[in-house]
C-alpha positions, 0 to 999 in steps of 0.5 A: 634382320635377314630372311631366306626362303625357298621358292620352288618353281618350274619352267614348262619346256613342252605342253601337248594335249592329246584329248578329252577324257570321258570325266571331262577333264583332258589328257596331257603330256609336259616337260618341265625343269625344276629350277 
């Protein structure tokens, strides 16, 4: 029996946290590459 699955993934190349928003979450900027 042969099984084959697609497993989407990404590699994070950069992440910058700009600051906290009024709702308590952080404002983010990211660069990533799908693999």
